[in-house]
N, C-alpha and C positions, 0 to 999 in steps of 0.2 A: 150641614150635618144632618143625618137622619135621627129621628126621634125613637128609634126602636133598638133595644139591646136585649138579644135572645142567648146571651152567653156571658155568664160571670159567676163569681164564687163568694162563698161566705165562710164563716169559721166552722161550719158544719163539715167542710173538707179541708181545703188548704187556703181559703181566704183569710184576710186579716180582720175583717168587720162581720159583726153579728148580722143574721139574715135580715132583721128589721131594718138595721141601720143602713145596709148596703141598698136596699129597696128604696128607703127614703132618700138615699144619696142620689140615686138614678132619677128619682122625681125631681128633686132640687135642680138638676141638671138639665131639665126640660124633656125626659124620657116620658112617652104616652104609652108605651107597650113594652114589658120587660118580662125576662123568664130567669129565674135563678136556676143554674145548672151546675150544682155541686158535683164533684167526682164520685161516682159510685155511691151516692148517698142522697136521701130524701129527707133528711131531718129538720132541714131549715125551711121546707115549703110552706107550711102552715104560717109561720111567724112572717115570712117574707110577703105572702099574699095578703095577710091582714095589714101589715104596713103599706103595701102598694095601694089597696083599695082606699085606706084611710086617706092617703095623698092623692087620690083620684088618678091613679095609674092603673092601666089595664095589666092584667098579669097572666102568664102562663105557667103551669108546672113544668119544670124540665129536670134534666139530669144529664151528665156526661160520663159515658160508660168507657172504661178502659178496655182495650182491645188488643190481642195478639193475632196479626193477620199475616197469612203466608209463612207461618211457623217463627218468624223472627222479627216482624216490624210491629212496633207499638203505634197504634192509632187511637183516636178518640172519636166516639160517635155520640152526637147531642140528641137527645131525646125530647121533643116539644109537645106540650098538650096532653101529657101522659094522666093516667089516673094512678095516683101515687099508693093506692091501696091494692093494686092488682097483685095478686099473690104470685105469679110467675115473675114479674119484676122485681118484686120485694125480695123473693127468694135468690133470684140470679145475683142482685147486687150484694146480698149478704155473703154469697160464696166469694165474689171478688174481694170483699173487704177482708175476709178471713186470713187471707195471705200476707197482708201489708205490715204487721208487726213483725214477723220473722225476717221478712226482707228489710225492714228498718234495722234490725239487730244486725244482720249481715252488712249493711252499708256503714254502721258504726264500727264493726270490726275492721272493715277496709280502711276507714278514715284514720283508725287508731294505729295501723301500720305506718301510717304517713305522720305520725307524732301528733295526732289530733284526738285528744282523749275527751270522754264524756259526751260524745255526739248523740248517743241515743238518748240519754236523760235530758240533754239541752234541747233536742228536737221535740221531745214528748211534753217539755214544760210549755212549748209554743203551740201545742195542739190541743184545741177545745174537745176534740172528739177522738180519743186514743186510738180507735179502730182505723182512723182515716190518716194516720201518720204517713207523709210521704216526701219526696224529694225537697219540696218547698220549705218544709219545716226544717230540714236539715240546712237548707241554704240560709235561711233567717239565722238559725244558730251560728253558722260560721261567719256571717256578717256581725252578728251582735256580740261575738266573742272576739271579734279583731283579727279573725284569720284571713278575710277576704274583704274587699272595699265594698263590693256590691252583689246582689243576688245574681245578676247576669254574669258575672265573673265567676261565681261559684259554679254555676251550671257549666260554663265553658271550660273550667279547669277540672272539676271533680265529677260531676253528677250526670254527664250524658254518655251515650255507649262509647266505650274505649278509654274512657277516662278512669282514674284509680278509684273513684269513690261510687262508682256506678256498679249497681247489682241487677242484672236482668230478672224479669219476672214473667211468668206466663199469666196473661189477664184471661178474659172471656173470648170465645172465638166469635168471628164477625156474624155468622148467621144467629147464634144464639143472642147476641146482644141487640141486633136489629129485631129479631123475633120478639124479645121481651118488650121493646118499646111499641111495636106494632100491636100487640096482643093487648097492651095497656091503653090502646086508643090514640097512641102518639104518632107523630112523624119522626123518623130518623134522619139525621143530618149529618154528613161528614164535617167534623170540625176542623178549622184553620189548615186546609190542605197545603198551604203555602210553606208550612214548617216541616212538612215531610220530604225528605231528600230523594224523591221519586223522579225519574224521567218519564217519558211520554209512555212508554210501553207499560211500565208498573202502574202507573196513574190510571191508565185504561183498564188494567186488570182488576185494581182496586174498585174502580166505579162499577164495573161489570158484576163483580161478586157481590158488591154492595146492593146493586139494584135487584139482582137474582134473589137476595135475602128479604126483598121487600122495602129497601131504603128509597127515599124519594128526594132528598135534599142536600145541598153543600153549601158551606159558609163562603160567600164571595167576599163579603166586607168582614174582616176581622182586625182586632187590635195588632196582630203581627203582620199584616198584609200591606204591601206597598201598593201605588197606584197600578204598576204592572200586574202585580198579584190580582188585583180586583178585576182588571180586564180580562187577564187569563182566565180565571175561574168563571166568570161571567159568560165567556164564550164556551168554556167547558160545560156549564150548565145548560147552555141553549143547545149544544151539540148532542148531550145525552139526556135531554129532557128532564132535567133535575130542577126542583125548586130552589131558590137563592134565599139564604138566609143571611144575618147580619148580628155580629156580637162583639163586644169589647174585649172579651176574656179577661175581664178586671179580676185582680187579686187583691191588691193592696195599694193604697196611696203612695205614690213614689217608687213603685216597684216597676216602671218602664211600661211601655204599651199605652193603652188608651184608658182615661177614666170612665167609670161606669156610667152608662147613659149616653155615651158618645160613639156613634158609628158612621162611617161614611155611607153616602148615598149609594144605592145599587145602581149600575149602569142600566139605563132604560130598556135594554134587550131582555132583563131579568124577569122572572115570574116570582114575586116575592112569597115566600112561605106563609107569612101570616095571612095572606089572602085565603089560604086553605084551611085557616084555623079559627075563621071568623065566628063561628058557632060556639066553639070552645072558649073564645074570649068573652063573648056575650054571657055565656053561663058562669063564667068565673066571677062576673061582677055582682053576682046574688051573694049577700052575706051568709 
């Protein structure tokens, strides 16, 4: 198991643990380099960094940006080594967050038509940062209120495209999202590509668009990737000259996937993204 985890979440977005706690948890599980990558939000970075440094764990500022690509596909782009005070990035993420509450109300209305009442208030009660309310908070409400047995089942039955509780939303476009990350001094990485239901042609088109925008990396090791996925995306990373990243995509204990701090080793053909971030890692060690 690798000791690098460059993709996980806190209560600043849709994680279940505060930023400092999740950073400490990663260190307790042996991680030596971590990045907090909350969805469209930078609020937990200072707290996570301080906790990581206190635990002797190297830390990178990160973010996971929600993107609408090719007019209809939702994908996620992780930014690593960013300056969280960069105005372009800050303003861009604020624009994304502005649409979340309205979408949440529409999701609640859709669930009410199925006889599930009070979903908006229930989800909001589980959300530490109200402007970051999202599908995971609804999923936790549905599990907690006894409507569904677990979060995975909620998404399968209600909250993915084509299901009755899903509400589509237009996020940032790919060029803007990658541009914000690059302008803020970071490296843009395609998150968990194995989760997108893309064939070879669409995957190639995404990668070429991503590289044209300035993107440099792809997650090869992810909490949602099988061994076959890791080998597949390692080969893709080599073919398209992309840096390889590794992240658990941890949200909460017991919600499936990989615990924070645990990632599978990258195949040896990969060029690890953290090698390109060495100077930023060193600078981040300064109090």
